[in-house]
N, C-alpha and C positions, 0 to 999 in steps of 0.2 A: 419461446422462439427456438427454431431449429437452426443448425448451421447452414442449411440450404436457404432459409429465409434471410439469414445474415448475408449470404453471398450475393443476393440480388439487390441489396440496399444500395442506394446512391450514396455518395460520399457524406453529405450532410446527415442523412438518415442513419448511416452507419455510426457516425460520431455521436448522434443523439442516443443510439441504442447501447453502445459500448464505450463511448469516450469517457465516461465517469469512472470506469474501473481502475484507472490510474488517477488518483486523487487530484482534482482540479488541473488535470493535464491532458486535455483532449487532443493535443498534438500527437500523442502516441497512437491513438486510433486513426487520426487523419493520415499519418504516415503508413500505418499498417494496411489501410484500405487498399492501397495499390497492389498488394500481394494476393488479392482475391483471384480465384476462389480458394477458400480454406477447406482442407480435406476433413477437418474435425475441430472440435474445441481445442484439442491439444495443439493443432497446427496454428490456430488463431492465437492462442496464448504464446506459442513459440515465436510467431512473427511479431507480436506486440513487444515481447521482452527483447527481441533482437533490435527493435527500433530504439528502445531505451539504451541498450548496450552500445549501440552505434552513435548515440547522441553525444553532444559535447559535454564536457565536465560541467559547464555552466548549466546546461539543460538538466543534467542528472541531479545536480544540487538543488535546482529550483523544484524539481519533482519531489525530492526528499523533503524539502522545506514546506511543500504544500500540505503535508500531513500534520494533523494536530498532535499536540502532546498527549501521550496516554494518560488517562485519568483527569484531563483538563475539564474544568467545568465552564467551558467557553463554547462559542459557536463552532460547530463542525458539521461536516456533511452528514446526511441521514445515515448513510452506510457506515461511516466511522462511529457514529453514536450507537447504532445497533450492535456493531461488532464489539465495541468496548463494554457496552452494557451486558452482553452475553458472557463476558469474561469476569463480570463482577466489579468492573472499575467504576460503576456508578454507585456502588455500595461500600466504598472505602470508609474506614473509621477516620476520625480526624487525625490520628497519629499516622495511619497508613497514607492518607492524602498528603500530609506534610512531608513524609519521607519520599513519596513518589515525586512530589513537586521538587524537592531538593535534589534528588538524583537526576530528574529530567533536566534541571538547570545545569548541573555539573556535566551531564552528557552533551548538551548543546554547546556549552562553553568549550568543551574539549574538541568536539567534532564539527560543529558549525551547522548541524541539522538536528531535528528531534529524534529521539529514540524510536525506532520502528520495529514493531513486532507483530506478526500475523496472529492476532489474539484468538481467532476462531478455534474453538475446542480447547482453549487453555483456561487458566484461572489466575487470579491476582498474585498468588504466591509464586507460581512459575514465571510470571512476567517480571516480578521484582528480582527473582534469582537471575534471570537473563540480563536484566539491566545492570545489576551489580557486576556480573561476569564481563559483560561487554564494555563496561567503563575501563577495563584493563586492556582493551584491544589497541592496536596501533591504528592511526587514522586511515591508512591504506586498507587494512583488513576490515575495519568497520564500515568503510564506504561500500565494499563488496558485500558485506553481510546485510547492510541496510537495503541495498538493491535486491538481494535475494528475498528479504522479507517483503518488499514492495511487490515482487513478482508473485509471491505466495498470496498476498492480499488480493492482487488482481485475479489470480486463478480462482480463488474462492468466490469473488464477485462475478466472474464470468459464468461459473457454475450455477449461480442464482438465476441467470437470465437465459442461458442457452442449454437446451436439452442435448444429451449425448446421442 
């Protein structure tokens, strides 16, 4: 799909096409649609992230909480599963899985949402290092970092469906 094709989509078709890039949060696409036409993929991404940034704290937290735990062996969106598998999170040893689960729980208890990391192009060691480091963050800093990671995830996903 090209950005020109995206620009002529009606609201529902637009949400169907790109509403999934922010995990289980089609409201982002619904709100961004009103900014058509988009000059480029960059412009579309910028408009979508601006909608998240302008959203209420409650909406932002719901967006963050819509993401699965990294390494979880539970139901998740097809995109999340593919992204996590590409980083090797589907091939954790039992010890690695237990450690990741324990750190994920500590993170959620501290911050109130799952650890978010744009795993594309990364690997399980780098992800664990980031999780360990970010457990030391303040809640305010971590909220902003989690949103930055969600923006990166959305960018990667948009690149999958929209040609430049």
